[in-house]
C-alpha positions as CSV (number, residue, x, y, z in Angstrom):
1,M,31.3,21.3,-85.8
2,N,34.0,18.8,-84.9
3,K,34.9,19.2,-81.3
4,V,38.6,19.3,-81.9
5,V,38.2,21.9,-84.6
6,K,35.9,23.9,-82.4
7,R,38.4,23.8,-79.6
8,V,41.3,25.0,-81.8
9,I,39.2,27.9,-83.2
10,V,38.0,29.0,-79.9
11,F,41.3,28.8,-78.1
12,A,43.2,30.4,-81.0
13,L,40.9,33.2,-82.0
14,T,38.9,34.3,-79.0
15,A,39.4,35.5,-75.5
16,I,37.2,33.7,-73.0
17,L,36.3,36.1,-70.3
18,I,35.9,34.7,-66.8
19,S,33.9,36.5,-64.2
20,G,36.2,37.3,-61.2
21,C,36.6,39.3,-58.0
22,S,38.3,42.6,-57.6
23,K,41.0,42.9,-55.0
24,S,44.5,44.1,-55.2
25,S,47.2,41.4,-55.4
26,R,48.9,43.0,-52.4
27,E,45.8,42.7,-50.2
28,A,45.1,39.2,-51.4
29,A,48.7,38.1,-50.6
30,T,49.0,39.8,-47.2
31,G,45.5,39.7,-45.9
32,A,45.2,43.4,-45.3
33,E,43.1,44.5,-42.3
34,D,40.8,46.5,-44.5
35,N,37.6,44.7,-45.4
36,P,38.3,43.2,-48.9
37,Q,34.7,43.7,-50.1
38,T,34.9,47.5,-49.6
39,K,37.7,47.6,-52.1
40,A,36.4,45.0,-54.5
41,V,35.0,46.0,-57.9
42,E,33.8,43.2,-60.1
43,S,34.6,43.0,-63.7
44,T,31.7,42.1,-66.0
45,P,32.3,39.1,-68.2
46,G,32.9,40.0,-71.8
47,S,33.1,43.8,-71.1
48,T,36.6,45.3,-71.2
49,E,34.9,48.7,-71.5
50,E,33.3,48.2,-68.1
51,A,36.6,46.9,-66.7
52,A,38.2,50.2,-67.8
53,K,35.5,52.3,-66.2
54,T,36.0,50.6,-62.8
55,G,39.7,50.7,-63.0
56,D,40.1,47.0,-63.5
57,S,42.2,45.8,-66.4
58,E,42.2,42.6,-68.4
59,E,45.0,41.0,-70.5
60,T,44.4,38.1,-72.8
61,K,47.2,35.5,-72.7
62,D,47.3,32.0,-74.0
63,A,43.6,32.3,-75.0
64,Y,42.5,33.0,-71.4
65,T,41.8,36.4,-69.8
66,V,44.2,37.5,-67.1
67,L,42.2,39.5,-64.5
68,K,44.0,42.5,-62.9
69,D,43.0,44.9,-60.2
70,K,42.5,48.7,-60.7
71,D,46.3,49.1,-60.1
72,G,47.1,46.8,-63.0
73,K,48.3,43.9,-60.8
74,V,47.3,40.3,-61.4
75,Y,45.4,38.9,-58.4
76,D,47.6,36.9,-56.2
77,L,46.2,34.4,-53.6
78,G,49.6,33.9,-52.0
79,G,49.9,30.2,-52.6
80,M,46.7,29.4,-50.8
81,E,45.7,25.7,-50.9
82,I,41.9,25.1,-51.2
83,T,40.0,21.9,-50.8
84,I,36.5,21.3,-52.2
85,A,35.5,18.7,-49.6
86,D,33.1,15.9,-50.5
87,W,32.8,12.2,-49.4
88,W,33.5,10.4,-52.7
89,S,36.4,11.9,-54.7
90,P,39.8,10.2,-54.7
91,E,42.9,11.8,-53.3
92,E,44.4,12.1,-56.8
93,E,42.5,13.1,-59.9
94,A,42.2,10.6,-62.7
95,E,44.1,11.3,-65.9
96,P,42.0,13.0,-68.6
97,A,40.1,10.5,-70.8
98,N,38.9,12.8,-73.6
99,A,39.5,16.2,-75.2
100,K,37.1,18.0,-72.9
101,E,38.8,16.6,-69.8
102,E,42.2,17.6,-71.2
103,D,41.0,21.1,-71.8
104,T,39.4,21.4,-68.4
105,K,42.7,20.3,-66.7
106,A,44.6,22.8,-68.9
107,Y,42.3,25.6,-67.9
108,R,42.4,24.8,-64.1
109,D,46.2,24.4,-64.2
110,W,46.3,27.9,-65.8
111,I,44.1,29.6,-63.2
112,Q,46.1,28.1,-60.4
113,K,49.4,29.2,-61.8
114,T,48.2,32.7,-62.8
115,Y,46.6,33.6,-59.5
116,N,49.0,31.6,-57.3
117,F,46.7,29.1,-55.6
118,K,46.0,25.4,-55.6
119,I,42.6,23.8,-55.6
120,K,41.3,20.2,-55.8
121,Q,38.2,18.2,-54.9
122,V,38.8,15.4,-52.4
123,G,36.8,13.0,-50.4
124,I,37.7,13.8,-46.7
125,D,35.4,11.3,-45.0
126,D,32.3,9.2,-45.8
127,Y,28.6,10.0,-46.4
128,G,27.5,9.3,-42.9
129,T,30.1,11.4,-41.1
130,H,30.4,14.3,-43.6
131,P,27.7,16.6,-42.0
132,E,29.4,16.2,-38.6
133,T,32.8,16.9,-40.1
134,F,31.5,20.2,-41.5
135,I,29.8,21.2,-38.2
136,N,32.9,20.4,-36.2
137,F,35.1,22.4,-38.5
138,A,32.7,25.4,-38.9
139,T,32.4,25.5,-35.1
140,S,36.1,25.3,-34.1
141,G,37.9,26.4,-37.3
142,G,41.3,25.1,-38.6
143,D,44.1,25.7,-41.0
144,E,42.4,24.1,-44.0
145,N,40.7,26.3,-46.6
146,Y,37.4,24.5,-47.5
147,V,34.5,24.7,-49.8
148,F,32.3,22.0,-48.4
149,I,29.8,20.0,-50.5
150,L,26.7,19.1,-48.5
151,Y,23.7,17.1,-49.4
152,T,20.3,18.6,-48.9
153,G,19.3,16.4,-45.9
154,S,22.3,17.8,-43.9
155,L,21.6,21.5,-44.4
156,A,19.0,22.2,-41.7
157,A,21.1,22.1,-38.5
158,P,24.1,24.1,-39.7
159,M,21.8,26.6,-41.4
160,K,19.9,27.1,-38.2
161,S,23.1,27.5,-36.2
162,G,24.6,30.1,-38.5
163,L,27.5,28.0,-39.7
164,F,27.4,29.0,-43.3
165,Y,29.2,32.1,-44.6
166,D,27.0,34.8,-46.1
167,L,28.2,34.6,-49.7
168,S,26.3,37.7,-50.7
169,T,28.9,39.8,-48.9
170,L,31.7,38.5,-51.2
171,E,31.6,40.7,-54.3
172,C,33.5,38.1,-56.4
173,L,30.4,36.0,-56.5
174,D,27.8,37.6,-58.8
175,F,24.6,35.6,-58.2
176,N,22.9,37.4,-61.1
177,N,25.2,35.5,-63.4
178,N,23.4,32.7,-65.2
179,K,26.1,30.2,-64.2
180,W,24.6,29.9,-60.7
181,N,21.8,27.5,-60.1
182,E,18.6,29.4,-59.4
183,A,17.0,26.7,-57.3
184,T,20.1,26.5,-55.1
185,K,20.0,30.3,-54.7
186,K,16.4,30.3,-53.8
187,L,16.8,27.5,-51.2
188,M,19.8,29.0,-49.6
189,T,18.7,32.6,-49.4
190,K,17.4,33.9,-46.1
191,G,16.7,37.5,-45.3
192,G,18.8,38.7,-48.3
193,A,21.8,36.6,-47.3
194,V,22.9,33.7,-49.6
195,Y,24.4,30.8,-47.7
196,G,25.0,28.2,-50.4
197,M,25.8,28.0,-54.1
198,R,26.0,25.6,-57.0
199,A,27.1,26.2,-60.6
200,G,25.2,24.7,-63.5
201,G,21.7,23.6,-64.2
202,N,19.4,21.3,-62.2
203,E,20.2,17.7,-61.7
204,P,17.3,15.5,-62.8
205,S,15.9,13.8,-59.7
206,G,13.1,11.4,-60.5
207,G,10.3,10.5,-62.8
208,L,8.3,7.5,-64.0
209,Y,9.8,4.3,-65.6
210,F,7.5,2.2,-67.7
211,N,7.8,-1.4,-69.0
212,K,7.3,-1.4,-72.8
213,R,6.3,-5.0,-73.0
214,L,3.6,-4.8,-70.4
215,L,2.2,-1.7,-72.1
216,E,2.1,-3.3,-75.4
217,E,0.4,-6.4,-74.0
218,A,-2.3,-4.1,-72.7
219,N,-2.7,-2.6,-76.2
220,I,-0.9,0.7,-75.3
221,D,1.7,2.1,-77.6
222,P,4.7,2.9,-75.3
223,E,5.7,5.9,-77.5
224,S,2.3,7.4,-76.7
225,L,3.6,8.4,-73.2
226,Y,6.4,10.4,-74.9
227,E,3.9,12.0,-77.3
228,M,1.6,13.0,-74.4
229,Q,4.6,14.4,-72.5
230,A,5.6,16.4,-75.5
231,D,2.2,17.9,-76.2
232,G,1.3,18.6,-72.6
233,T,-1.5,16.0,-72.2
234,W,0.5,13.7,-69.9
235,T,-1.8,14.4,-66.9
236,W,-3.1,12.5,-63.9
237,D,-6.2,11.5,-65.9
238,A,-4.1,10.1,-68.8
239,F,-1.9,8.2,-66.2
240,E,-4.9,6.6,-64.5
241,K,-6.2,5.4,-67.9
242,I,-3.0,3.5,-68.4
243,C,-3.2,2.2,-64.8
244,K,-6.6,0.7,-65.5
245,Q,-5.4,-1.0,-68.7
246,T,-2.2,-2.4,-67.2
247,T,-3.7,-3.9,-64.0
248,R,-4.7,-7.2,-65.5
249,D,-6.0,-10.7,-64.7
250,T,-4.4,-12.3,-67.8
251,N,-5.8,-15.8,-67.3
252,N,-9.3,-15.0,-65.9
253,D,-8.8,-16.8,-62.6
254,G,-9.9,-13.8,-60.5
255,V,-6.4,-12.9,-59.4
256,I,-4.4,-9.9,-60.7
257,D,-1.3,-11.2,-62.6
258,T,0.3,-7.8,-63.5
259,Y,-0.1,-4.5,-61.7
260,A,0.1,-1.0,-63.0
261,L,2.4,0.2,-60.2
262,T,5.2,-0.8,-57.8
263,N,6.8,1.9,-55.8
264,F,8.9,2.9,-52.8
265,S,6.6,5.0,-50.7
266,V,8.6,8.3,-50.5
267,N,9.5,8.2,-54.1
268,F,5.9,8.0,-55.2
269,Y,4.3,10.5,-52.8
270,N,7.1,13.1,-53.3
271,E,6.4,13.0,-57.1
272,V,2.6,13.2,-56.5
273,V,2.9,16.2,-54.3
274,A,5.3,18.0,-56.6
275,S,3.3,17.2,-59.6
276,N,0.3,19.3,-58.3
277,N,2.6,22.3,-57.5
278,A,2.3,21.5,-53.8
279,S,4.9,21.0,-51.0
280,F,5.2,19.8,-47.4
281,I,6.8,23.0,-46.1
282,G,6.4,26.4,-47.7
283,L,8.2,29.7,-47.5
284,D,6.2,32.9,-47.2
285,E,7.0,36.4,-48.5
286,K,8.9,37.3,-45.2
287,G,11.1,34.3,-45.6
288,R,9.4,32.3,-42.8
289,F,8.6,28.6,-43.1
290,F,5.1,27.4,-42.8
291,N,3.2,24.0,-42.8
292,A,1.9,23.6,-46.3
293,T,0.2,20.3,-45.8
294,G,-3.1,21.9,-45.2
295,T,-3.3,23.6,-48.6
296,D,-5.9,22.5,-51.1
297,E,-3.2,21.6,-53.6
298,F,-1.4,19.3,-51.1
299,M,-4.6,17.6,-49.9
300,E,-5.8,17.0,-53.5
301,A,-2.4,15.4,-54.3
302,M,-2.2,13.2,-51.3
303,N,-5.8,12.0,-51.6
304,W,-5.4,11.3,-55.4
305,G,-2.2,9.3,-54.7
306,Y,-3.8,7.4,-51.9
307,N,-6.7,6.3,-54.1
308,I,-4.4,5.4,-57.0
309,L,-2.3,3.1,-54.9
310,K,-5.4,1.4,-53.4
311,K,-6.6,0.5,-56.8
312,Y,-3.4,-0.2,-58.9
313,E,-0.4,-0.8,-56.6
314,M,1.2,-4.2,-56.4
315,P,1.0,-5.5,-52.8
316,Q,4.3,-6.1,-51.1
317,P,5.2,-9.8,-51.3
318,D,5.6,-11.7,-48.0
319,G,9.1,-11.8,-46.7
320,T,10.5,-9.0,-48.9
321,E,12.5,-6.0,-47.8
322,W,11.6,-2.3,-48.2
323,D,13.2,-2.1,-51.6
324,Y,11.1,-4.9,-53.2
325,S,9.5,-2.4,-55.6
326,F,12.8,-2.0,-57.6
327,T,13.2,-5.8,-58.0
328,S,9.5,-6.3,-58.9
329,F,9.8,-3.7,-61.7
330,V,13.0,-5.3,-63.0
331,N,11.2,-8.7,-63.0
332,G,8.3,-7.3,-65.1
333,E,5.7,-7.7,-62.4
334,A,4.4,-4.1,-62.7
335,A,4.1,-1.7,-65.6
336,M,5.3,1.5,-64.0
337,N,7.6,2.7,-61.2
338,A,8.2,6.1,-59.8
339,A,12.0,6.2,-59.0
340,A,15.1,8.3,-59.1
341,V,17.0,9.0,-62.4
342,Y,20.0,7.1,-61.0
343,Q,18.0,3.9,-60.7
344,S,18.5,3.6,-64.5
345,G,22.0,2.3,-63.6
346,T,20.3,-0.8,-62.2
347,Y,17.4,-1.0,-64.6
348,K,19.6,-1.0,-67.7
349,E,20.3,-4.7,-67.0
350,M,16.6,-5.8,-67.0
351,E,15.4,-8.1,-69.7
352,D,12.3,-6.1,-70.7
353,D,12.8,-2.8,-72.6
354,Y,11.8,0.3,-70.6
355,G,11.1,4.0,-71.1
356,F,11.2,7.0,-68.8
357,V,8.9,10.1,-68.6
358,C,8.2,12.8,-66.1
359,F,5.6,12.2,-63.5
360,P,2.3,13.4,-65.0
361,K,0.9,16.8,-64.2
362,G,-1.8,17.4,-61.6
363,P,-4.7,19.9,-62.2
364,N,-2.8,22.6,-60.3
365,A,0.4,22.4,-62.4
366,D,1.3,24.1,-65.7
367,T,4.5,22.1,-66.2
368,Y,6.2,18.9,-65.2
369,H,8.2,19.0,-61.9
370,N,11.6,18.0,-60.9
371,I,12.2,17.9,-57.1
372,W,15.4,19.7,-56.5
373,S,17.8,17.7,-54.4
374,D,21.3,18.7,-55.6
375,N,24.3,19.0,-53.4
376,V,25.1,22.5,-52.2
377,Y,28.5,24.2,-52.0
378,V,29.1,26.2,-48.8
379,I,32.0,28.1,-47.1
380,P,32.3,27.7,-43.3
381,A,31.3,30.9,-41.4
382,C,34.4,30.5,-39.1
383,Y,36.6,32.3,-41.7
384,D,37.3,36.0,-41.6
385,A,36.3,38.1,-44.6
386,D,39.7,38.2,-46.2
387,R,40.1,34.4,-46.1
388,A,36.5,33.8,-47.3
389,W,37.0,36.2,-50.2
390,K,40.1,34.4,-51.4
391,I,38.4,31.0,-51.2
392,A,35.4,32.3,-53.1
393,F,37.6,34.0,-55.7
394,A,39.3,30.7,-56.4
395,F,36.1,28.6,-56.4
396,N,34.4,31.1,-58.8
397,L,37.2,30.5,-61.4
398,Y,37.3,26.8,-60.7
399,S,33.5,26.4,-61.3
400,E,33.4,28.2,-64.6
401,E,32.5,26.2,-67.7
402,T,35.7,25.0,-69.5
403,P,36.4,27.7,-72.2
404,G,35.2,26.4,-75.5
405,Y,32.5,24.2,-74.1
406,E,29.9,26.7,-72.8
407,E,27.3,25.2,-75.1
408,D,28.5,21.7,-74.9
409,M,25.9,18.9,-75.0
410,D,28.2,16.1,-73.7
411,W,25.9,15.7,-70.6
412,Q,23.7,13.5,-72.7
413,T,26.4,10.8,-73.2
414,G,26.4,9.4,-69.7
415,Y,22.6,9.1,-69.7
416,Y,22.5,7.3,-73.0
417,E,24.6,4.6,-71.4
418,N,21.8,3.7,-68.9
419,F,18.6,4.5,-70.7
420,R,17.2,2.2,-73.5
421,D,15.9,4.9,-75.8
422,T,17.1,8.3,-76.8
423,R,13.7,10.0,-76.1
424,A,14.2,9.3,-72.3
425,V,17.3,11.5,-72.5
426,D,16.6,14.0,-75.3
427,E,13.1,14.8,-74.1
428,T,12.5,13.7,-70.5
429,I,15.9,14.4,-68.9
430,S,16.0,17.7,-70.8
431,I,12.8,18.7,-69.2
432,L,14.0,17.7,-65.7
433,K,17.2,19.7,-66.1
434,S,15.3,22.9,-67.1
435,R,14.9,25.9,-64.8
436,E,11.1,25.7,-65.2
437,S,10.8,22.3,-63.7
438,G,12.6,23.0,-60.4
439,T,10.7,22.3,-57.2
440,I,12.2,23.0,-53.9
441,W,11.7,20.9,-50.8
442,Y,12.0,23.5,-47.9
443,S,11.6,20.6,-45.4
444,S,15.3,20.0,-45.8
445,L,15.9,23.3,-43.9
446,V,13.6,22.6,-40.9
447,P,15.4,20.4,-38.3
448,G,13.3,17.6,-37.1
449,I,10.9,17.4,-40.0
450,S,10.8,14.3,-42.3
451,V,8.2,13.9,-45.1
452,G,8.2,10.2,-44.0
453,D,6.3,11.3,-40.9
454,I,3.2,11.5,-43.1
455,I,4.1,9.3,-46.1
456,Y,5.0,6.1,-44.4
457,G,1.8,5.7,-42.4
458,V,-0.4,6.7,-45.4
459,Y,1.4,4.3,-47.8
460,A,1.0,1.4,-45.2
461,N,-2.8,2.2,-45.0
462,E,-2.4,2.9,-41.3
463,A,-4.2,6.2,-41.8
464,T,-5.7,8.5,-44.4
465,P,-3.7,11.6,-45.5
466,A,-6.0,13.9,-43.4
467,E,-5.5,11.7,-40.3
468,K,-1.8,11.6,-40.6
469,I,-1.5,15.3,-41.3
470,E,-3.5,16.0,-38.2
471,E,-1.4,13.6,-36.1
472,V,1.9,15.3,-36.8
473,K,0.6,18.9,-37.0
474,N,1.5,20.1,-33.6
475,Q,5.0,18.6,-33.6
476,W,5.7,20.0,-37.0
477,Q,4.6,23.4,-35.9
478,A,7.0,23.3,-33.0
479,Y,9.9,22.4,-35.4
480,I,8.8,25.2,-37.7
481,D,8.6,27.8,-34.9
482,E,12.1,26.8,-33.8
483,A,13.5,27.1,-37.3
484,N,11.9,30.5,-37.8
485,K,13.6,32.0,-34.7
């Protein structure tokens, strides 16, 4: 259906029900001393019958649903100004560039006017200082009302220090609602408390790029990689067969002219470990971290990757920097490259055509894996319950899908601009965005631990996987014990 027609129909004929919090407008405006959660009753999306049972009421106006408390009053946040704090957004939002952006702006303008609050996403500092900005604010407090966006590498220290508000105590946030990212919830849940959130599906992290020309010159149909991915036969064994065929001495002078692989160390080994359903740090049934590098799945993955690189990896050219692998792939010096999805923004300019598939499955995996590394949304723990509730109420509404676009597929458009073929987007990116592919790196929650402690030395052939694991074992255990306290 035409998007404009769809939009008109939806907005004119239906009431879009937005999941919200339950709290009287009087309490929201005045910050009553009573705990707001003890008085909050959540209204179920799409169920006016349930709202009636709980005493909440809903009124449809201008194609949106007005949420009211059990006394029939519209929730009122008293003019509160809320900032979703990141390190990249401009001070002023850009003007809408298409119909969806126009409708998103209209919806967000409406919720702010209806419930009497203001909210915007703004870059308050830069990438390097952002974690410190959060820690300073969460420690000392301030007048600002924040939802902070944090990247996964900055979560460990504030999590350990108790600087994140327990969102499970705020009844306006229903984490059983499908809008909330399951991987984020799993990572940020500790002892029944939920310390971080993210709306929407998984962001695709990384996979395997392949040079179509080099595959064809080695008598390999590039489309066969997509076919194997689709039928489930894209495995380590299938991958190694391609490695053998694409590592070639093309002029018979005894020197390899084109290699199968060129990689940045962490990108490659992270994919290898995840592809065998293994991890560096695990989480047991009691919610305690443990060193997972001694498991059979982990050792199998590291040893396989170690041997693959020894046979098929392009050596680093003399005088090059750490990122030479990206340049060598662009220059057509190697057939395959394990890299992040965002690398396509650079690769789209390369002369050779390229494709993109998931990293192949190991023998211990039933599906392809996407290493979860999305940003997390947190509320500082320095707020009292009433203030945190109001911030969460507003963010819950702000983070809803724009009414009329709940099944929108516009996410594909941006990826089409960078990838050379539609199968990379329609098939590979779709897999990486799925719930089933999500793999969580718990190492991001253990202060002091870096996967590079093992990967860098192994990649440089300074030690075998077993030797490097043994070398860092005691120090890692000390970090884990401290994180588990």
